[in-house]
N, C-alpha and C positions, 0 to 999 in steps of 0.2 A: 750590544759587544762587537770589535769587529771581524770581519771574516780572519785577516791578518792572526789576530790575537787566539781566536778559535785553532786556525789551522795550529799554530806553535804548540798550546795545548794539546791537541791531538800529537801532534809532535815527540813533544817529549812521551809518551805512551809509548809507539814506537822503536823510537829508540832503546828504553828499558827494557823492549818484549826482543829485538835482535843484537843488544848488548847481554842481556839475560840467555838467552840461547846460543851465543856464544861464546860463555862465558860456562854454559856446561857442557858442549861443544852436543848439545841434543835438543832435538824440541823441534816445534811449527812455530815460526816468525811470521806465515803468511799471513794466517786472518789475523792476531792481532794491529797488523802493520792496513791491513784490508778496511775491519770495524772500526777505527780508533776515534774516527769521524765521529760515530756515531754511540761509542760509548762517552766522547767524550760531551756530546749533547746530552743522555739519558742521565750521567753523572750530572752536570749542572743547573740544568731544569729542568726534569720532571722527577727522579727517585727519589722516591718520600723514605727516604733513611738518615740511621744514625749511630753513625760512627766509632762515637762515646759511647751509643748504648744501644747499640748492635742486636742486643733480645726484645726489642722493644716488640710490641702484642702486631701492632697497626700499623708496621712498617710497612716495603713493596717490597716483592720476593723478587731478586733478575735468578735468572736460570740462566747461565749460561751451555746452554746444550751440546752445540759443538767444541767439546769442552777440549781439546785437544790444544785450545788456542789458548790455555791456562794463562801466557802469559799477560790477556788483555785483562781478566779479574784480577791479578793479579797486582798489575802494574795499576790498573786506575782504584784498586783499595787502597793499595798503595797510598798517593797522591790524595786521595777523598780523604783522607785520614783517620783510617782502620788502624789497628795494633797491628801490625803486618811493615817490618823494618828495611829498610835500600840492605840491609845484609843478609836478609829472608830473600831480597828477590838477585843476592849477589849466590847463595845457595841454590837459586832456581834448582828442583833436579836428583838434590845432593842428600841424602840419610839424615832423616832426622828435621828437616826444614819442612817447615807449613807450605811451599810452593811446589808441592808436587808436581808428575807429570802430565799429572790430569788433575782437575778441583778435587778438593776431598772437603765432606762437609765439616766446614765452619762457621760458625752461624759469627764467630769471635772476630773475621775476617771479611767480613761479610759471603760468603759462600752456605749458599741455602742447600746443595745438594751434591752430592760427587754426582761426577758425568765426565763421560769419555767413548762408553758406548754409547754411539749415539742413537740418534730418538729415543732415548729414555728421560732425555732432562725435558726435552718439550713435555710428553708426557706427565711425568713430577709434577709440571707448571701447571697442568690440565686438572690434576690433584688435589692442588696449592689453591686456583680460581675458585675451585669448588668449594673447599674448605673454607673460605670469603664470602662467597657468596648464602651458605647454609649457614655461616655463621651472624655475617649482618641480619639473614631472617630472622633466626630468633630471636637475637638479641637488640639489636636494635630498632628505637621505640622512633613516635615523631619528633623531634628539634633535638636525638637523643643519637646522633648512630656516630655511636667508639667503635664500628668496624670499618672503614673503607679506605683500602688500600687495593693496591693492583699489582698484578703477575705477566712480571716483563721477559722473555725468551729472546735469546739468538739463540739462531740455530743458519745452519748450512748447509746446501747440496745429497750429504752426507745423515742429517737427519731425514730427509724428507726421500731419500731413497728405502729407506731402513721403515719396514712394511707396519712395524710400530707406532711410526706418524699419523698414518693411514688412521688405524684401528683409533688410537687418542682425537685425532682431528677430527674427526665424522661424528662424533660423542661430545666431543665439544659446540661443537655447531649446534646439535640436537637441545642440548641443556643450555646453549646462549647466556655464554657466562664472556660478557662483556669488561669487565677486568683484567680478562686478557689477552696479554698485546705480546705479540712476536714480530723481530724485525730477522725476514730473512737476505742470509746473509749470498748475494745470487753472482756469485766470481768466476762460477761456470770452470773450477774446477775442483778435480778432486787427487787423492793420493797416483792412479796414475792417468793425470792428465787431462786437459778435456772432454769435461761429461758427455759434450755432444757426441757421443762415443758411443754412449750405452744411457744416457738419461736426457728426455726429451720429452717431460712430462709437461703438458700445462699447466702449471705451477699455479698462477692464479686462477682457471678456470676449474679447476682444481679443488680449493678453497672455496669459493664462491658456491659450488654446489654443494657441499658442506654445507652450507649458508652460513660461513663468515666474513664479514668487512673488510673488503680488501684492497690496498691500496696500489698500483700495480707504476711499478719505472719510475722509481723514485731513482736519484741521483743520489748513492751513499755517500758521497767526499762530500755535497751540499749541506752544508746545516740547516739552511731557511727554506728549502725545499722536502729534506727529511724532518723539519720541525713543522710544516705545514703536515707532512703524512700522520704525524704522531697525534700531533691538533687533531687529524681529524678520528685515526684510531679513540684516542679519550673523548668525544663526542658520541662513539656508538654505544649507547648502555646496551644495547639487548644482543647484541654482537661480538663473538674473540676477533682481533682485528689480524692481519697478514700483511705488513709492512714489506711488499717486492722492496728491495735495497741495491741497487747493483750496485758493486762496486771490483777493484782492482785487488784482487788477490798479493802481498808486497807489497802494497801501492808506497813508493820512493826510494825504492831500490832499482838502478836504472834500467840494469844489465836484465833481470830476475822476474820484475815484478809481472804479474800477471800469467806464470808461466807455474806449473808443478815443481819445480827447480823452488820456490820460499816456499810450497806447503812444510816439510815434515825434516828439514834438517838447514843446520847452521846457514845464515848468508856465505860465511866465509870472512877473513881482515879484509880482502879489496874490496867486496861489494859491500859490505858495512862502509868506509870510508868515500867509497862512491856516491853513499846512501843520506850520510851527512851532507855531501854538499848538495845531492839533488834537494833533498830538506830544510836547505840552511841553518844544520843542527852542526854547531861548530863545539859541542861540550862534551868533554871525558866523557867517556864509559861509566855509568849512571849517577850520571853529574845534572842538574835538573835546578835550573836560574832560581830563587827565589820569590820571584814573582810570579813565576810562572803554578808553582808549589801553593801562594797565598791563590793566585786561582783557582788553583782545581780542590782547594780544601771548603770541605761542605759539613766538616763538625758542627762553627754557630749554626748552623741553618737547621741543623736535624735536632741540638738539643731545642730552637724555639719552638719546632713542630711535633717532640716532647712535648714541651713544657704547653703548651697548647693543648696536647692531646689531656694529660693528667688531667686539668681544668677541668675540661668535660665532661671524661670517665668521672670527675668527682659531683660535678654535678649528676650524673646518672645513679651513681653510687647513694644520693641524699634524696633521689625520687624513686628510684627503685630496689633497692638495699638487696633483696636476694638473687634478682636478675644477675647482679657486678659481682658477688659473692662465688656465685655457681659460675661466674664468665673467669674469674680468677681461677678458680679450683682449675678449672678445666683447661685454662693456658698454662698452668702451672704443672700436667700431666698427674696433679692429683687424685683420686678415686676418694667418696664421699665418706665422709667422714662415720655411716654407720654400713659400712661396707660387709664389712669382713663381719660383722653377726645379722647381717644379711643372707649375704653370702653364705654363711654355717649352716643356717635355716635353711634356703631354700634346697641347699646339696643333703642333707638332716632327710624332707620330705620329699625328694626323690629314691630315698633310699629305702624311704619304709614303703611305696609305693609299690617297691618290689616286682617291675615289670618286663617283658619280654617284648622287646623290642629292636630293628633296625640302629645304630647307633647314629644313622644321622637323622635319623626321626628323635630319637633320647638327646639330640645335641639343637636343634630344633624344640627340644622341651628344657633344655637348658639357657634357649636364648630367652624365652617368653619366661624365665625365673632373672633371669639377670638383665634384661631389658630397661624393664621398669624404672631399678637403680642406677642405669646409666645413660643418659641424656646422650650423652657424646657417643655412643654405638652407632656406629654407621655403616653400614655393608651393601652387599647388595651378589647376584653371580650372573657368567657370565652365557646366558640366557639356558640355563638351566636352575631356577629358583623351585620349579614345582620338588627335582630330584636331586639339591643340594639340601631342602630345605629349611632355606637361608631368612627366609620372609614369618617375621613373629607377627604377633595378633598388632602388636602398637607400629607396626612399619606402615611411615607415607611415604607415598611414593616422590622419586627425587620427579621433576620434568623442568622444561625451557625458565618454569617462573617458580621465584618464593621456593621456601627451605624444603625439609623433610626428610628421612634417613634410611629412604632404600633406592640403592641404585642399581637400575635395569640395566645392566652392562652387553646385554648384545653378544652375538660371540666374538669377543672381541680379549682374551684368559692374559695375554700381555700386557696389553693396555692396562688393565682391570689391575696389576700388581705393580705397573710401577705406577697409577696412581692412585693407590694403597699406601703406595712408600709418599705420594704430594702431599694427601692429607696429615700421614702423621711428621710432614717434614713440617708441616702448616703450624700444627697444633690442635688441640682443643678436642679430637676425636681419634677415636681407637677402630681402627677402618678390621675391617674384615671382608671379604671376597671369595665367590664359591665357585667350583669346578668338580668335574672328577679328577681322580688323582692321574689318569693316564695322560691328561693335558696339563699336567704340571710342568711337560716337556714346553709347554710353549711360554706358560711363565718363565722356565728356570731363569732368562738373567735380574729379572725382574726379585722375585726368588733373592737372588746372590747381593743383589742391591743394598736390599732390608737386610741382609746378614751383615754387609759390609757397613754399613750406614746404622744395627742398629738398633733398627724403626722395629716399633710396638706394632708391627701388622700381624694380623691373621688372616691367616691361608685355611680355608673349608675347605679337603679335598675326599668328598665322598666316594664308590663303587670302587672299594680298595681294593680286590683283591678278581682272580679268575671267580669270584664266590656271587659276581654283580650276573653271569649265565651269557641268556644267549645273546645280548651285544658281539659276544665274541671276542676276537683278541686283538681287536684292532683300541679295544675299551678295557683291556684286560689287564690293568696292570701289572707286570714283573720287577723289574731292576728300581717301580721310583723308589719305594718306604729307603731303602740302601743308598741311593743317590742322593736322596733329602737332609739322611745324617750322617754323610759325608760333609755336608755343608758344613762349613767351619758359624756358632753360633746360630747356630736354626736347632730349635726345641721338638720334635715332633712327637706327638703324643698318638698312639693307637689304642684307645679305648676299649675294652670287652663287655660292656654294657653299660646302664643308663649312668649307674653313679662314676665309673671311669670318666666317660663321657661326662659328665658337670667337672669334675674337679680338674677333665685338663680344660676347656672352656672358661674354670676360675683359673688358673696357672698362666694361662692369655692371656684375660686382660690384665690381671696384675702383672704381668714383668712387661717391664717401663725399659732393657735393655739389649731390645732382638725381636726377631720376629716369631712365630711357630705358628706347624700346621699340624691342623686336626685331618685324621687318616679317619674315617666314617668308612660302615659297610653297609649298602646296599641292603641285604637279606638281616631278618630278624634274629637276636642273639639271645640268651637265658641271663636272668638277673642273676649275679651271683651272692650267696651269703655271706655278711660279714658280720664282724665284731665293730665296736667304735673304734678300738684299737686298730683296724684294720682298715677303718675306714678315714681316718687320721693318716696311714701310712699309705695312700691311691697320691698324695702327694709329692708323697719319696719319688716316686717315677716308679718303685721294682718293690713289691711287699713280698710274703708267706699271704696266698689266697688259703691254702689246706696246708695247714700242717701235719704229719706221715702219724702212722695210730703205730710208735713208736720213739725209742730214746733218743736216735738219731737216723735222720734219712738216710736210705739204702741208695735214693737216686731224686735229682731234683729235676724238675720238669718246666721246663721255664719257655712262655708263649707268651706271645699279643692279640690284643683283635679279637678276633673270629674264634683262632685256633685255640681261646682260653678251653674252653670249651669240650674240645678236644683231650686236651692236659688232666682235666677233670673226671671227664669219662674213664682216662685210661689208667691212672691212677686208682681207680676201684680197681679196677681190674685186677692190679700189678697186686691189691693189696688182696685182693682174693688167694691169690699164690704166696702173700706171705712177704713179697717185696714191698720195702716203707717206704711210699713219692710222696717227694713232698710238689707241691703245686705251686709256682711262683708265677703272676701276672705282673711280667713289666710292659706299662701302657709306654715309660718314656728310659730309653735304655740312656740320653743321655745324664737326665735329670738320676739317675739310680745311680751314673759312677760319677756324679758330683759330692755324693752324699759321703758322711765323717767312717772311713775304715770298717770299726766300731760295728754298723750299722750295716753296710758293705757285705761283713761274713754273717752277720743275725739274718739274714737273708740267704746267702749263697755261702753255707760253709766251707773253708780250702780244703777240707779235708775228705769230701765229699766230691770223688771225680769221676763218679759217673751220673753222663748230667746228657740232659736231650732240650734243643729248644726247637720252637715249634712255628713256624710263619709262613706264612703262601705269599713266598718273596723269596728273590735272589736271595741263596745263605751265606754270603761268603761275608761280613759282618760279626755272624756268630760265633764262631771258632773261638776270636777273645775269650769271650764266654763261657763257652761247654771247654775248652782244654783240648789234650791231644786224646784224651779219651773220654769224650762226648761224639757227641750223633745232634745232627740236622736234621731236621726235615720240613724243605724249601722244595721252591722249584722253578728251575733255570731251565726252561725253554716258554715258548708262548701258550698261550691257554688255547681255546676251544668254545664251539657256540655251542650252547646245552643248556637247560639248566643249571641252577650251581650248585644247589644238592648233590647233585648225575657228576659235574665236574669234580668237588671232593676227591668223592670215591674215583672217579678216574686218575685221576692225578698225585691220590693215596695218600692226600690226608684226612687219616680215621682214626679214630681212638684205637683200633689195633694196629696199626702199621706203628705209633706212638709208643702202644705197650710193648710191642716188636725191637724197639730201638733202643728202648730201655732198659728189657732183657739185656741186650746185646750190647748193650755201656754196660751195663754191674756185670757181667758175665766174665770181659775183658776186666774191669778192675779189679774182680775176684783173683782173678788168673793172675795176674800181675803180682796183686799182694802175696799166693802162696809159691811162687814162684822163690 
C-alpha cells in the first residue's frame, strides 16, 4: 500500500475524531489525531480480530489505556466493520450511545475493557497477556496450538506517570509476557501542557530495567518505521515489548497541533476547516469515501482467520476430546457439570468438622476443597501469601516460563486488582487475589472497575479488624467494610466461621455478574452449630443462627464475622434475665437485602423494634437495619497496638456491652409502647 493511501486512511480517522468531538462540544481530539497512523497500521496489518464474530476466543486483545482518546477506538472500530454505525459516532458522549466519553466494555464493538483511569488499561492488559500464556501452556499441544494471540496496548504519558504502570510492568517483565506489545504515544503533552516540567523519566531505560524489549525513537507518523518496530516486537517471544512512538498531538490541526489546546477540548470550527485543508480532506463532517471505507474493512479477513482457527480446533477436538470440552466450558464461563453436588458435599464435610479457627484459615480450607474441581481458579497474594492463606496444596507457581495457577504479585496491590480484572476479561479463569483489608485502599479503583465492568473477580481480604492486634492502627481496618459495601454491584461477605466462609467462597465462585470481597479474620473463631435448614440459609446472606426461647423475640442481635460469638454470648446472658434474644448472622448484607420480603420478615420481623447490630467497623450503614429504636456497637476511631483480645475489651466489644445495648433498646421500645 502506498504511503499516500495509508495517510488518507489515517486522515479518515482524524476527521471522524475531530468531527465527533466538535459535534459533542466535548472530548479529546488530540490523541486520536496523533495516533491515527498507528491505529491504521495496527488494524490493517497486525490485529487478529473478527468484527462479525467479536467474541472469537483466539482474537487479539486491543486495549486503549489512554482512554480519553476514545474516538480513536470508536472511529477505527466503525471503519474496520464492527457493529458501530455512523450514527453512533454522531452521538459521541450522548446519553444511551455506545460511544461514551471513555471506552466502556463492549466486545461487540471491539472494546475489551473499560478505560479512562490512566494506567489501569495497561495493567488489565498484563492480566490478559498472562491469561493467554496460561491457557496456551495448559491446552496447546505439539502441532495443535489453539491459543495463540497477542495483547496490544496503546498508552500515553499519563499512563506511565501513574504508579500502577510501574507495579504492573515490573511484574510483566518478571513473567516474560512476550505476547504483550505496548505502543507508547510519546507526544510530550498532557492536560497541563508540556510534560517536561513534571515528567522527565528515561522511559525506555525504565522499561529495559524491567526486562522489557524496547524499541526507541520510532516516528509515529511513518508507517514503515512503525512496521519495523512492530515486527521486532512480535519477534521477541520472551519479553514484553514497548514501542516508543514519537507523535504530534492533534496532528493536522495547523494552529494547535503539538499543544495542550488539542488535548481535552474541541478544536473549533475554524481550526477544523484549517485542518481539512492541511490534511487534504475535503469531505463533509462524518463523510468517508467508499474507497477508503473498503480499505479499512477487515471483516472478510477476520472471517478467514476464524475459519482457519475452527478447522484447527476441530482437529484438536478429534485428538484431545476432554481437553477441548474443558477449554470450551471455561471460555464459556461455565462451571463443571458436577460442581453443585461436589460443592454441597464439600460444605457438608466442613460443617461436620466443627473446627475453631480463623476465617483466613477456613478460607484456605475452602480453597483446598474447591480448587481440585476448578482448574480455572487462578490466584495469588500481594506478598502476603502465608498471612492471606491463599496458596492451596494444588497451587503451582507461575514464573517466567510455562503455566501454573498461583501468582506471587509482590507488594503491588493496585496492579494485582487490575490484573485480576484482565484475567477475568480475557476469559477462561476465575481470578482471586489476597491482601490485608486495610490495603483495599491501595486497590480501590481496580475494585471499583471490577464492579463497573461486572467482572467475577474474588478479592480476599484478611486481618479484618482491630482483632488483628499488635500491628496497630496502620493495619487495623475501621472504615473499610462500609467503604466496600457502598460500591454498587460489590458483594461483601464477612463470615463468622468455617461454614460461612465456605459458603461465601461458593457464592463468589458461582457469581458471574460482578466481584466479591471476602473479609476474613486473623484470630480464631468458634464454630457455630447449625441445622440443615440453617446451613442452606447461609447462602441467603442473613439467617437466624439462634432462635429465641419464647414465642417471639424481644430483641434482635444482628452481627457479622468475629462479632457473632459476642451476640451468641449476650443472648445467653439475656435469656437468663427473661429477655428473649434472637441472634441473626448476616455475612452478606447485600445478598440478604435481595431476598424476597417474606424471607427477610422471617429473619428480622418488622414488629420487633428492639435491635442491636454488632460489627467492629464504622457503624454508619447499620441504622438502616436497626431502625430508630435500635443500637449499633461499632468503632469510629482508629485502633491501637496490643493483642487482639485486649483491644476488643478496650474498645467495648464484649458480650456484656452487647447485652447492655439490648436492654436499652428493649426498655426504650417498651417505654414507647406503654406511653
